[in-house]
N, CA, C, O and the ligand as a Tripos MOL2 file, in Angstrom:
@<TRIPOS>MOLECULE
protein
  289   287    73     0     0
PROTEIN
NO_CHARGES

@<TRIPOS>ATOM
      1 N         -28.2770   16.0420  -22.4160 N.3       1 MET1
      2 CA        -27.4470   15.1280  -21.5960 C.3       1 MET1
      3 C         -28.3410   14.3290  -20.6560 C.2       1 MET1
      4 O         -29.1220   14.8980  -19.8940 O.2       1 MET1
      5 N         -28.2240   13.0550  -20.7140 N.am      2 THR2
      6 CA        -29.0390   12.2090  -19.8460 C.3       2 THR2
      7 C         -28.1960   11.6590  -18.7090 C.2       2 THR2
      8 O         -26.9670   11.7300  -18.7220 O.2       2 THR2
      9 N         -28.8830   11.1190  -17.7460 N.am      3 ASP3
     10 CA        -28.1670   10.5820  -16.5910 C.3       3 ASP3
     11 C         -27.2650    9.4250  -16.9920 C.2       3 ASP3
     12 O         -26.1710    9.2620  -16.4520 O.2       3 ASP3
     13 N         -27.7280    8.6290  -17.9350 N.am      4 SER4
     14 CA        -26.9370    7.4740  -18.3550 C.3       4 SER4
     15 C         -25.6450    7.9240  -19.0220 C.2       4 SER4
     16 O         -24.6160    7.2560  -18.9260 O.2       4 SER4
     17 N         -25.7160    9.0780  -19.7060 N.am      5 ASP5
     18 CA        -24.5020    9.5760  -20.3560 C.3       5 ASP5
     19 C         -23.4330    9.9060  -19.3220 C.2       5 ASP5
     20 O         -22.2530    9.6000  -19.4970 O.2       5 ASP5
     21 N         -23.8740   10.5310  -18.2540 N.am      6 ARG6
     22 CA        -22.9170   10.9040  -17.2190 C.3       6 ARG6
     23 C         -22.3120    9.6550  -16.5840 C.2       6 ARG6
     24 O         -21.1130    9.6070  -16.3060 O.2       6 ARG6
     25 N         -23.1330    8.6710  -16.3630 N.am      7 LYS7
     26 CA        -22.6220    7.4380  -15.7790 C.3       7 LYS7
     27 C         -21.5790    6.8050  -16.6990 C.2       7 LYS7
     28 O         -20.5390    6.3150  -16.2570 O.2       7 LYS7
     29 N         -21.8940    6.8320  -17.9760 N.am      8 GLU8
     30 CA        -20.9880    6.2250  -18.9540 C.3       8 GLU8
     31 C         -19.6100    6.8940  -18.8900 C.2       8 GLU8
     32 O         -18.5730    6.2370  -18.9790 O.2       8 GLU8
     33 N         -19.6360    8.2050  -18.7360 N.am      9 GLY9
     34 CA        -18.3780    8.9350  -18.7230 C.3       9 GLY9
     35 C         -17.5600    8.6770  -17.4790 C.2       9 GLY9
     36 O         -16.3330    8.7740  -17.5010 O.2       9 GLY9
     37 N         -18.2370    8.3480  -16.3960 N.am     10 ARG10
     38 CA        -17.5060    8.1350  -15.1390 C.3      10 ARG10
     39 C         -17.0920    6.6870  -14.9370 C.2      10 ARG10
     40 O         -16.4480    6.3490  -13.9440 O.2      10 ARG10
     41 N         -17.4610    5.8400  -15.8800 N.am     11 THR11
     42 CA        -17.0950    4.4300  -15.7340 C.3      11 THR11
     43 C         -15.5860    4.2620  -15.7230 C.2      11 THR11
     44 O         -14.8810    4.7840  -16.5860 O.2      11 THR11
     45 N         -15.1190    3.5490  -14.7630 N.am     12 ARG12
     46 CA        -13.6790    3.3240  -14.6650 C.3      12 ARG12
     47 C         -13.2200    2.3440  -15.7300 C.2      12 ARG12
     48 O         -13.9120    1.3870  -16.0770 O.2      12 ARG12
     49 N         -12.0320    2.6190  -16.2300 N.am     13 LYS13
     50 CA        -11.4560    1.7090  -17.2110 C.3      13 LYS13
     51 C         -10.5740    0.6870  -16.5130 C.2      13 LYS13
     52 O         -10.1890    0.8520  -15.3550 O.2      13 LYS13
     53 N         -10.2700   -0.3600  -17.2410 N.am     14 CYS14
     54 CA         -9.3680   -1.3820  -16.7160 C.3      14 CYS14
     55 C          -8.0300   -0.7230  -16.3980 C.2      14 CYS14
     56 O          -7.4100   -0.1250  -17.2770 O.2      14 CYS14
     57 N          -7.5810   -0.8270  -15.1490 N.am     15 PRO15
     58 CA         -6.3270   -0.1710  -14.7400 C.3      15 PRO15
     59 C          -5.1060   -0.7660  -15.4320 C.2      15 PRO15
     60 O          -4.0320   -0.1650  -15.4220 O.2      15 PRO15
     61 N          -5.2620   -1.9160  -16.0200 N.am     16 ILE16
     62 CA         -4.1210   -2.5710  -16.6540 C.3      16 ILE16
     63 C          -3.9640   -2.1480  -18.1020 C.2      16 ILE16
     64 O          -2.8860   -1.7310  -18.5260 O.2      16 ILE16
     65 N          -5.0560   -2.2610  -18.8640 N.am     17 CYS17
     66 CA         -4.9350   -1.9890  -20.2930 C.3      17 CYS17
     67 C          -5.8250   -0.8340  -20.7400 C.2      17 CYS17
     68 O          -5.7330   -0.3920  -21.8850 O.2      17 CYS17
     69 N          -6.6920   -0.3360  -19.8420 N.am     18 GLY18
     70 CA         -7.5170    0.8070  -20.1800 C.3      18 GLY18
     71 C          -8.7720    0.4570  -20.9630 C.2      18 GLY18
     72 O          -9.4960    1.3430  -21.4160 O.2      18 GLY18
     73 N          -9.0210   -0.8130  -21.1190 N.am     19 ALA19
     74 CA        -10.2210   -1.2360  -21.8330 C.3      19 ALA19
     75 C         -11.4210   -1.1560  -20.8970 C.2      19 ALA19
     76 O         -11.2660   -1.1960  -19.6760 O.2      19 ALA19
     77 N         -12.6100   -1.0410  -21.4700 N.am     20 PRO20
     78 CA        -13.8120   -1.0280  -20.6280 C.3      20 PRO20
     79 C         -13.8770   -2.2990  -19.7900 C.2      20 PRO20
     80 O         -13.7190   -3.3990  -20.3180 O.2      20 PRO20
     81 N         -14.1080   -2.1540  -18.4950 N.am     21 PRO21
     82 CA        -14.1140   -3.3200  -17.6100 C.3      21 PRO21
     83 C         -15.3250   -4.2080  -17.8340 C.2      21 PRO21
     84 O         -16.4030   -3.7300  -18.1890 O.2      21 PRO21
     85 N         -15.1410   -5.4930  -17.6250 N.am     22 ALA22
     86 CA        -16.2550   -6.4250  -17.7030 C.3      22 ALA22
     87 C         -16.8920   -6.5320  -16.3270 C.2      22 ALA22
     88 O         -16.2030   -6.5580  -15.3070 O.2      22 ALA22
     89 N         -18.2140   -6.5930  -16.3140 N.am     23 ALA23
     90 CA        -18.9270   -6.6190  -15.0410 C.3      23 ALA23
     91 C         -18.4580   -7.7770  -14.1730 C.2      23 ALA23
     92 O         -18.4520   -7.6900  -12.9450 O.2      23 ALA23
     93 N         -18.0720   -8.8450  -14.8230 N.am     24 LYS24
     94 CA        -17.6770  -10.0420  -14.0840 C.3      24 LYS24
     95 C         -16.3090   -9.8990  -13.4360 C.2      24 LYS24
     96 O         -16.0120  -10.5330  -12.4230 O.2      24 LYS24
     97 N         -15.4690   -9.0400  -14.0500 N.am     25 TYR25
     98 CA        -14.0810   -8.9420  -13.5600 C.3      25 TYR25
     99 C         -13.7390   -7.5310  -13.1030 C.2      25 TYR25
    100 O         -12.5670   -7.1620  -13.0420 O.2      25 TYR25
    101 N         -14.7690   -6.7360  -12.7780 N.am     26 ARG26
    102 CA        -14.4990   -5.3690  -12.3560 C.3      26 ARG26
    103 C         -13.4170   -5.3350  -11.2830 C.2      26 ARG26
    104 O         -13.3700   -6.2260  -10.4350 O.2      26 ARG26
    105 N         -12.5380   -4.3150  -11.3000 N.am     27 PRO27
    106 CA        -12.5630   -3.2500  -12.3130 C.3      27 PRO27
    107 C         -11.7730   -3.6120  -13.5600 C.2      27 PRO27
    108 O         -11.4550   -2.7390  -14.3680 O.2      27 PRO27
    109 N         -11.4600   -4.8590  -13.7210 N.am     28 PHE28
    110 CA        -10.6530   -5.2740  -14.8570 C.3      28 PHE28
    111 C         -11.5390   -5.7020  -16.0140 C.2      28 PHE28
    112 O         -12.7390   -5.9220  -15.8510 O.2      28 PHE28
    113 N         -10.9230   -5.8150  -17.1880 N.am     29 CYS29
    114 CA        -11.6940   -6.1570  -18.3710 C.3      29 CYS29
    115 C         -11.6850   -7.6550  -18.6040 C.2      29 CYS29
    116 O         -12.4990   -8.1790  -19.3660 O.2      29 CYS29
    117 N         -10.7700   -8.3370  -17.9530 N.am     30 SER30
    118 CA        -10.6460   -9.7740  -18.1840 C.3      30 SER30
    119 C          -9.8870  -10.4090  -17.0320 C.2      30 SER30
    120 O          -9.1800   -9.7220  -16.2940 O.2      30 SER30
    121 N         -10.0310  -11.7220  -16.8770 N.am     31 PRO31
    122 CA         -9.2970  -12.4160  -15.7980 C.3      31 PRO31
    123 C          -7.7940  -12.2610  -15.9700 C.2      31 PRO31
    124 O          -7.0470  -12.2970  -14.9920 O.2      31 PRO31
    125 N          -7.3520  -12.0880  -17.2040 N.am     32 ARG32
    126 CA         -5.9070  -11.9180  -17.4350 C.3      32 ARG32
    127 C          -5.4140  -10.6260  -16.7920 C.2      32 ARG32
    128 O          -4.3790  -10.6120  -16.1250 O.2      32 ARG32
    129 N          -6.1620   -9.5410  -16.9970 N.am     33 CYS33
    130 CA         -5.7490   -8.2650  -16.4240 C.3      33 CYS33
    131 C          -5.8190   -8.3210  -14.9000 C.2      33 CYS33
    132 O          -4.9690   -7.7500  -14.2170 O.2      33 CYS33
    133 N          -6.8220   -9.0040  -14.3700 N.am     34 ALA34
    134 CA         -6.9260   -9.1540  -12.9260 C.3      34 ALA34
    135 C          -5.7130   -9.9100  -12.4040 C.2      34 ALA34
    136 O          -5.1970   -9.6090  -11.3270 O.2      34 ALA34
    137 N          -5.2710  -10.8780  -13.1620 N.am     35 ASP35
    138 CA         -4.1150  -11.6750  -12.7880 C.3      35 ASP35
    139 C          -2.8540  -10.8240  -12.7840 C.2      35 ASP35
    140 O          -2.0190  -10.9330  -11.8860 O.2      35 ASP35
    141 N          -2.7290   -9.9850  -13.7890 N.am     36 ILE36
    142 CA         -1.5540   -9.1200  -13.8960 C.3      36 ILE36
    143 C          -1.4840   -8.1850  -12.7020 C.2      36 ILE36
    144 O          -0.4190   -7.9700  -12.1250 O.2      36 ILE36
    145 N          -2.6450   -7.6280  -12.3370 N.am     37 ASP37
    146 CA         -2.6780   -6.7180  -11.1960 C.3      37 ASP37
    147 C          -2.2840   -7.4450   -9.9240 C.2      37 ASP37
    148 O          -1.5480   -6.9070   -9.0970 O.2      37 ASP37
    149 N          -2.7680   -8.6520   -9.7680 N.am     38 LEU38
    150 CA         -2.4440   -9.4540   -8.5960 C.3      38 LEU38
    151 C          -0.9520   -9.7220   -8.5520 C.2      38 LEU38
    152 O          -0.3290   -9.6570   -7.4920 O.2      38 LEU38
    153 N          -0.3840  -10.0250   -9.7130 N.am     39 GLY39
    154 CA          1.0480  -10.2890   -9.7900 C.3      39 GLY39
    155 C           1.8590   -9.0680   -9.3890 C.2      39 GLY39
    156 O           2.9020   -9.1900   -8.7460 O.2      39 GLY39
    157 N           1.3790   -7.8920   -9.7710 N.am     40 ARG40
    158 CA          2.0930   -6.6700   -9.4050 C.3      40 ARG40
    159 C           2.1220   -6.5080   -7.9040 C.2      40 ARG40
    160 O           3.1400   -6.1250   -7.3270 O.2      40 ARG40
    161 N           1.0060   -6.8020   -7.2790 N.am     41 TRP41
    162 CA          0.9310   -6.6650   -5.8260 C.3      41 TRP41
    163 C           1.9230   -7.6020   -5.1570 C.2      41 TRP41
    164 O           2.6460   -7.2050   -4.2440 O.2      41 TRP41
    165 N           1.9530   -8.8430   -5.6140 N.am     42 PHE42
    166 CA          2.8430   -9.8240   -4.9920 C.3      42 PHE42
    167 C           4.2960   -9.4390   -5.2010 C.2      42 PHE42
    168 O           5.0880   -9.4430   -4.2590 O.2      42 PHE42
    169 N           4.6470   -9.1060   -6.4370 N.am     43 SER43
    170 CA          6.0350   -8.7560   -6.7350 C.3      43 SER43
    171 C           6.4270   -7.5010   -5.9680 C.2      43 SER43
    172 O           7.5720   -7.3510   -5.5400 O.2      43 SER43
    173 N           5.4680   -6.6080   -5.8020 N.am     44 GLY44
    174 CA          5.7540   -5.3820   -5.0750 C.3      44 GLY44
    175 C           6.0410   -5.6430   -3.6210 C.2      44 GLY44
    176 O           6.9370   -5.0340   -3.0360 O.2      44 GLY44
    177 N           5.2810   -6.5500   -3.0330 N.am     45 SER45
    178 CA          5.4780   -6.8330   -1.6170 C.3      45 SER45
    179 C           6.7800   -7.5890   -1.3940 C.2      45 SER45
    180 O           7.4130   -7.4760   -0.3440 O.2      45 SER45
    181 N           7.1630   -8.3620   -2.4040 N.am     46 TYR46
    182 CA          8.4050   -9.1300   -2.2550 C.3      46 TYR46
    183 C           9.6320   -8.2330   -2.3970 C.2      46 TYR46
    184 O          10.6710   -8.4840   -1.7860 O.2      46 TYR46
    185 N           9.5020   -7.1910   -3.2050 N.am     47 SER47
    186 CA         10.6560   -6.3320   -3.4620 C.3      47 SER47
    187 C          10.9360   -5.4100   -2.2740 C.2      47 SER47
    188 O          12.0310   -4.8640   -2.1350 O.2      47 SER47
    189 N           9.9400   -5.2530   -1.4370 N.am     48 VAL48
    190 CA         10.1290   -4.3910   -0.2780 C.3      48 VAL48
    191 C          10.7550   -5.1870    0.8680 C.2      48 VAL48
    192 O          10.1560   -6.1430    1.3620 O.2      48 VAL48
    193 N          11.9440   -4.8000    1.2850 N.am     49 PRO49
    194 CA         12.6090   -5.5200    2.3720 C.3      49 PRO49
    195 C          11.8890   -5.3100    3.6900 C.2      49 PRO49
    196 O          11.4570   -4.2030    4.0120 O.2      49 PRO49
    197 N          11.7670   -6.3800    4.4380 N.am     50 ALA50
    198 CA         11.0720   -6.2830    5.7180 C.3      50 ALA50
    199 C          11.9880   -5.6780    6.7620 C.2      50 ALA50
    200 O          13.0900   -6.1670    7.0110 O.2      50 ALA50
    201 N          11.5160   -4.6210    7.3570 N.am     51 VAL51
    202 CA         12.3200   -3.9640    8.3840 C.3      51 VAL51
    203 C          11.7400   -4.2820    9.7480 C.2      51 VAL51
    204 O          10.6310   -3.8700   10.0860 O.2      51 VAL51
    205 N          12.5210   -5.0300   10.5270 N.am     52 GLU52
    206 CA         12.0360   -5.3830   11.8520 C.3      52 GLU52
    207 C          12.9570   -4.8170   12.9220 C.2      52 GLU52
    208 O          14.1780   -4.8590   12.7740 O.2      52 GLU52
    209 N          12.3970   -4.3010   13.9760 N.am     53 PRO53
    210 CA         13.2210   -3.7470   15.0630 C.3      53 PRO53
    211 C          13.9400   -4.8640   15.7950 C.2      53 PRO53
    212 O          13.3900   -5.9550   15.9500 O.2      53 PRO53
    213 N          15.1630   -4.6130   16.2480 N.am     54 PRO54
    214 CA         15.9130   -5.6210   16.9940 C.3      54 PRO54
    215 C          15.2200   -5.9540   18.2990 C.2      54 PRO54
    216 O          14.6970   -5.0840   18.9950 O.2      54 PRO54
    217 N          15.2300   -7.2360   18.6090 N.am     55 GLU55
    218 CA         14.5250   -7.6520   19.8240 C.3      55 GLU55
    219 C          15.4900   -7.7740   20.9920 C.2      55 GLU55
    220 O          16.6390   -8.1750   20.8060 O.2      55 GLU55
    221 N          15.0430   -7.4380   22.1810 N.am     56 GLY56
    222 CA         15.8450   -7.6130   23.3860 C.3      56 GLY56
    223 C          17.0090   -6.6430   23.4810 C.2      56 GLY56
    224 O          17.9600   -6.8880   24.2240 O.2      56 GLY56
    225 N          16.9470   -5.5530   22.7420 N.am     57 GLU57
    226 CA         18.0490   -4.5930   22.8340 C.3      57 GLU57
    227 C          17.5810   -3.3110   23.5010 C.2      57 GLU57
    228 O          16.6440   -2.6610   23.0400 O.2      57 GLU57
    229 N          18.2330   -2.9660   24.5690 N.am     58 GLU58
    230 CA         17.8670   -1.7310   25.2620 C.3      58 GLU58
    231 C          19.1010   -0.8940   25.4930 C.2      58 GLU58
    232 O          20.0910   -1.3520   26.0630 O.2      58 GLU58
    233 N          19.0250    0.3330   25.0440 N.am     59 TRP59
    234 CA         20.1630    1.2240   25.2420 C.3      59 TRP59
    235 C          20.1250    1.7810   26.6550 C.2      59 TRP59
    236 O          19.0680    2.1900   27.1370 O.2      59 TRP59
    237 N          21.2830    1.7980   27.3240 N.am     60 PRO60
    238 CA         21.3590    2.3710   28.6840 C.3      60 PRO60
    239 C          21.1010    3.8650   28.6480 C.2      60 PRO60
    240 O          21.7950    4.6130   27.9600 O.2      60 PRO60
    241 N          20.0940    4.2900   29.3980 N.am     61 VAL61
    242 CA         19.7470    5.7130   29.4150 C.3      61 VAL61
    243 C          20.2270    6.3380   30.7200 C.2      61 VAL61
    244 O          19.7740    5.9520   31.7980 O.2      61 VAL61
    245 N          21.1370    7.2950   30.6280 N.am     62 PRO62
    246 CA         21.6330    7.9670   31.8480 C.3      62 PRO62
    247 C          20.5250    8.7550   32.5180 C.2      62 PRO62
    248 O          19.8020    9.5170   31.8760 O.2      62 PRO62
    249 N          20.4080    8.5580   33.8140 N.am     63 GLU63
    250 CA         19.3370    9.2520   34.5320 C.3      63 GLU63
    251 C          19.7840   10.6470   34.9550 C.2      63 GLU63
    252 O          20.9150   10.8510   35.3980 O.2      63 GLU63
    253 N          18.9030   11.5600   34.8130 N.am     64 GLU64
    254 CA         19.2270   12.9300   35.2240 C.3      64 GLU64
    255 C          18.3970   13.3140   36.4330 C.2      64 GLU64
    256 O          17.3080   12.7780   36.6400 O.2      64 GLU64
    257 N          18.8990   14.2260   37.2220 N.am     65 GLY65
    258 CA         18.1410   14.6590   38.3920 C.3      65 GLY65
    259 C          19.0590   14.7340   39.5950 C.2      65 GLY65
    260 O          19.6470   15.7780   39.8780 O.2      65 GLY65
    261 N          19.1770   13.6260   40.2990 N.am     66 GLU66
    262 CA         20.0150   13.6410   41.5060 C.3      66 GLU66
    263 C          21.4750   13.4460   41.1300 C.2      66 GLU66
    264 O          21.8930   12.3450   40.7710 O.2      66 GLU66
    265 N          22.2360   14.5110   41.2140 N.am     67 ASP67
    266 CA         23.6440   14.4370   40.8970 C.3      67 ASP67
    267 C          24.4380   15.1720   41.9830 C.2      67 ASP67
    268 O          24.6130   16.3890   41.9330 O.2      67 ASP67
    269 N          24.9070   14.4070   42.9510 N.am     68 GLU68
    270 CA         25.5510   15.0280   44.1110 C.3      68 GLU68
    271 C          26.8690   15.7070   43.7250 C.2      68 GLU68
    272 O          27.2350   16.7370   44.2910 O.2      68 GLU68
    273 N          27.5510   15.1390   42.7870 N.am     69 ASP69
    274 CA         28.8420   15.7090   42.4070 C.3      69 ASP69
    275 C          28.6960   17.1510   41.9110 C.2      69 ASP69
    276 O          29.5170   18.0180   42.2120 O.2      69 ASP69
    277 N          27.6550   17.3730   41.1650 N.am     70 GLU70
    278 CA         27.4830   18.7030   40.5970 C.3      70 GLU70
    279 C          27.0470   19.7170   41.6670 C.2      70 GLU70
    280 O          27.3950   20.8960   41.6040 O.2      70 GLU70
    281 N          26.2760   19.2290   42.6490 N.am     71 ALA71
    282 CA         25.8020   20.0990   43.7080 C.3      71 ALA71
    283 C          26.9320   20.5290   44.6160 C.2      71 ALA71
    284 O          26.8760   21.5740   45.2640 O.2      71 ALA71
    285 N          27.9140   19.7330   44.6460 N.am     72 ASN72
    286 CA         29.0370   20.0370   45.5330 C.3      72 ASN72
    287 C          30.0220   20.9910   44.8890 C.2      72 ASN72
    288 O          31.0270   21.3490   45.5040 O.2      72 ASN72
    289 ZN         -7.6300   -5.0010  -19.1640 Zn       73 ZN73
@<TRIPOS>BOND
     1     1     2 1
     2     2     3 1
     3     3     4 2
     4     3     5 am
     5     5     6 1
     6     6     7 1
     7     7     8 2
     8     7     9 am
     9     9    10 1
    10    10    11 1
    11    11    12 2
    12    11    13 am
    13    13    14 1
    14    14    15 1
    15    15    16 2
    16    15    17 am
    17    17    18 1
    18    18    19 1
    19    19    20 2
    20    19    21 am
    21    21    22 1
    22    22    23 1
    23    23    24 2
    24    23    25 am
    25    25    26 1
    26    26    27 1
    27    27    28 2
    28    27    29 am
    29    29    30 1
    30    30    31 1
    31    31    32 2
    32    31    33 am
    33    33    34 1
    34    34    35 1
    35    35    36 2
    36    35    37 am
    37    37    38 1
    38    38    39 1
    39    39    40 2
    40    39    41 am
    41    41    42 1
    42    42    43 1
    43    43    44 2
    44    43    45 am
    45    45    46 1
    46    46    47 1
    47    47    48 2
    48    47    49 am
    49    49    50 1
    50    50    51 1
    51    51    52 2
    52    51    53 am
    53    53    54 1
    54    54    55 1
    55    55    56 2
    56    55    57 am
    57    57    58 1
    58    58    59 1
    59    59    60 2
    60    59    61 am
    61    61    62 1
    62    62    63 1
    63    63    64 2
    64    63    65 am
    65    65    66 1
    66    66    67 1
    67    67    68 2
    68    67    69 am
    69    69    70 1
    70    70    71 1
    71    71    72 2
    72    71    73 am
    73    73    74 1
    74    74    75 1
    75    75    76 2
    76    75    77 am
    77    77    78 1
    78    78    79 1
    79    79    80 2
    80    79    81 am
    81    81    82 1
    82    82    83 1
    83    83    84 2
    84    83    85 am
    85    85    86 1
    86    86    87 1
    87    87    88 2
    88    87    89 am
    89    89    90 1
    90    90    91 1
    91    91    92 2
    92    91    93 am
    93    93    94 1
    94    94    95 1
    95    95    96 2
    96    95    97 am
    97    97    98 1
    98    98    99 1
    99    99   100 2
   100    99   101 am
   101   101   102 1
   102   102   103 1
   103   103   104 2
   104   103   105 am
   105   105   106 1
   106   106   107 1
   107   107   108 2
   108   107   109 am
   109   109   110 1
   110   110   111 1
   111   111   112 2
   112   111   113 am
   113   113   114 1
   114   114   115 1
   115   115   116 2
   116   115   117 am
   117   117   118 1
   118   118   119 1
   119   119   120 2
   120   119   121 am
   121   121   122 1
   122   122   123 1
   123   123   124 2
   124   123   125 am
   125   125   126 1
   126   126   127 1
   127   127   128 2
   128   127   129 am
   129   129   130 1
   130   130   131 1
   131   131   132 2
   132   131   133 am
   133   133   134 1
   134   134   135 1
   135   135   136 2
   136   135   137 am
   137   137   138 1
   138   138   139 1
   139   139   140 2
   140   139   141 am
   141   141   142 1
   142   142   143 1
   143   143   144 2
   144   143   145 am
   145   145   146 1
   146   146   147 1
   147   147   148 2
   148   147   149 am
   149   149   150 1
   150   150   151 1
   151   151   152 2
   152   151   153 am
   153   153   154 1
   154   154   155 1
   155   155   156 2
   156   155   157 am
   157   157   158 1
   158   158   159 1
   159   159   160 2
   160   159   161 am
   161   161   162 1
   162   162   163 1
   163   163   164 2
   164   163   165 am
   165   165   166 1
   166   166   167 1
   167   167   168 2
   168   167   169 am
   169   169   170 1
   170   170   171 1
   171   171   172 2
   172   171   173 am
   173   173   174 1
   174   174   175 1
   175   175   176 2
   176   175   177 am
   177   177   178 1
   178   178   179 1
   179   179   180 2
   180   179   181 am
   181   181   182 1
   182   182   183 1
   183   183   184 2
   184   183   185 am
   185   185   186 1
   186   186   187 1
   187   187   188 2
   188   187   189 am
   189   189   190 1
   190   190   191 1
   191   191   192 2
   192   191   193 am
   193   193   194 1
   194   194   195 1
   195   195   196 2
   196   195   197 am
   197   197   198 1
   198   198   199 1
   199   199   200 2
   200   199   201 am
   201   201   202 1
   202   202   203 1
   203   203   204 2
   204   203   205 am
   205   205   206 1
   206   206   207 1
   207   207   208 2
   208   207   209 am
   209   209   210 1
   210   210   211 1
   211   211   212 2
   212   211   213 am
   213   213   214 1
   214   214   215 1
   215   215   216 2
   216   215   217 am
   217   217   218 1
   218   218   219 1
   219   219   220 2
   220   219   221 am
   221   221   222 1
   222   222   223 1
   223   223   224 2
   224   223   225 am
   225   225   226 1
   226   226   227 1
   227   227   228 2
   228   227   229 am
   229   229   230 1
   230   230   231 1
   231   231   232 2
   232   231   233 am
   233   233   234 1
   234   234   235 1
   235   235   236 2
   236   235   237 am
   237   237   238 1
   238   238   239 1
   239   239   240 2
   240   239   241 am
   241   241   242 1
   242   242   243 1
   243   243   244 2
   244   243   245 am
   245   245   246 1
   246   246   247 1
   247   247   248 2
   248   247   249 am
   249   249   250 1
   250   250   251 1
   251   251   252 2
   252   251   253 am
   253   253   254 1
   254   254   255 1
   255   255   256 2
   256   255   257 am
   257   257   258 1
   258   258   259 1
   259   259   260 2
   260   259   261 am
   261   261   262 1
   262   262   263 1
   263   263   264 2
   264   263   265 am
   265   265   266 1
   266   266   267 1
   267   267   268 2
   268   267   269 am
   269   269   270 1
   270   270   271 1
   271   271   272 2
   272   271   273 am
   273   273   274 1
   274   274   275 1
   275   275   276 2
   276   275   277 am
   277   277   278 1
   278   278   279 1
   279   279   280 2
   280   279   281 am
   281   281   282 1
   282   282   283 1
   283   283   284 2
   284   283   285 am
   285   285   286 1
   286   286   287 1
   287   287   288 2
@<TRIPOS>SUBSTRUCTURE
     1 MET1         2 RESIDUE 1 A MET
     2 THR2         6 RESIDUE 1 A THR
     3 ASP3        10 RESIDUE 1 A ASP
     4 SER4        14 RESIDUE 1 A SER
     5 ASP5        18 RESIDUE 1 A ASP
     6 ARG6        22 RESIDUE 1 A ARG
     7 LYS7        26 RESIDUE 1 A LYS
     8 GLU8        30 RESIDUE 1 A GLU
     9 GLY9        34 RESIDUE 1 A GLY
    10 ARG10       38 RESIDUE 1 A ARG
    11 THR11       42 RESIDUE 1 A THR
    12 ARG12       46 RESIDUE 1 A ARG
    13 LYS13       50 RESIDUE 1 A LYS
    14 CYS14       54 RESIDUE 1 A CYS
    15 PRO15       58 RESIDUE 1 A PRO
    16 ILE16       62 RESIDUE 1 A ILE
    17 CYS17       66 RESIDUE 1 A CYS
    18 GLY18       70 RESIDUE 1 A GLY
    19 ALA19       74 RESIDUE 1 A ALA
    20 PRO20       78 RESIDUE 1 A PRO
    21 PRO21       82 RESIDUE 1 A PRO
    22 ALA22       86 RESIDUE 1 A ALA
    23 ALA23       90 RESIDUE 1 A ALA
    24 LYS24       94 RESIDUE 1 A LYS
    25 TYR25       98 RESIDUE 1 A TYR
    26 ARG26      102 RESIDUE 1 A ARG
    27 PRO27      106 RESIDUE 1 A PRO
    28 PHE28      110 RESIDUE 1 A PHE
    29 CYS29      114 RESIDUE 1 A CYS
    30 SER30      118 RESIDUE 1 A SER
    31 PRO31      122 RESIDUE 1 A PRO
    32 ARG32      126 RESIDUE 1 A ARG
    33 CYS33      130 RESIDUE 1 A CYS
    34 ALA34      134 RESIDUE 1 A ALA
    35 ASP35      138 RESIDUE 1 A ASP
    36 ILE36      142 RESIDUE 1 A ILE
    37 ASP37      146 RESIDUE 1 A ASP
    38 LEU38      150 RESIDUE 1 A LEU
    39 GLY39      154 RESIDUE 1 A GLY
    40 ARG40      158 RESIDUE 1 A ARG
    41 TRP41      162 RESIDUE 1 A TRP
    42 PHE42      166 RESIDUE 1 A PHE
    43 SER43      170 RESIDUE 1 A SER
    44 GLY44      174 RESIDUE 1 A GLY
    45 SER45      178 RESIDUE 1 A SER
    46 TYR46      182 RESIDUE 1 A TYR
    47 SER47      186 RESIDUE 1 A SER
    48 VAL48      190 RESIDUE 1 A VAL
    49 PRO49      194 RESIDUE 1 A PRO
    50 ALA50      198 RESIDUE 1 A ALA
    51 VAL51      202 RESIDUE 1 A VAL
    52 GLU52      206 RESIDUE 1 A GLU
    53 PRO53      210 RESIDUE 1 A PRO
    54 PRO54      214 RESIDUE 1 A PRO
    55 GLU55      218 RESIDUE 1 A GLU
    56 GLY56      222 RESIDUE 1 A GLY
    57 GLU57      226 RESIDUE 1 A GLU
    58 GLU58      230 RESIDUE 1 A GLU
    59 TRP59      234 RESIDUE 1 A TRP
    60 PRO60      238 RESIDUE 1 A PRO
    61 VAL61      242 RESIDUE 1 A VAL
    62 PRO62      246 RESIDUE 1 A PRO
    63 GLU63      250 RESIDUE 1 A GLU
    64 GLU64      254 RESIDUE 1 A GLU
    65 GLY65      258 RESIDUE 1 A GLY
    66 GLU66      262 RESIDUE 1 A GLU
    67 ASP67      266 RESIDUE 1 A ASP
    68 GLU68      270 RESIDUE 1 A GLU
    69 ASP69      274 RESIDUE 1 A ASP
    70 GLU70      278 RESIDUE 1 A GLU
    71 ALA71      282 RESIDUE 1 A ALA
    72 ASN72      286 RESIDUE 1 A ASN
    73 ZN73       289 GROUP 0 **** ****
């Protein structure tokens, strides 16, 4: 077993189609696969609804501590 063999085995495959990646388009094998991955990211972000907290809304918080009625 040589060092190059081990490297070969650990080489990542194209996440889209599983083909050996091209050095120019790593980790993808082609610009098409890179494009597909990019499209997934965009579509994924669009499908997720944006959750934003309401602005200018404050719930009244009852204060505890000094309560003369209870002491009496
Ligand atoms: Zn590919």
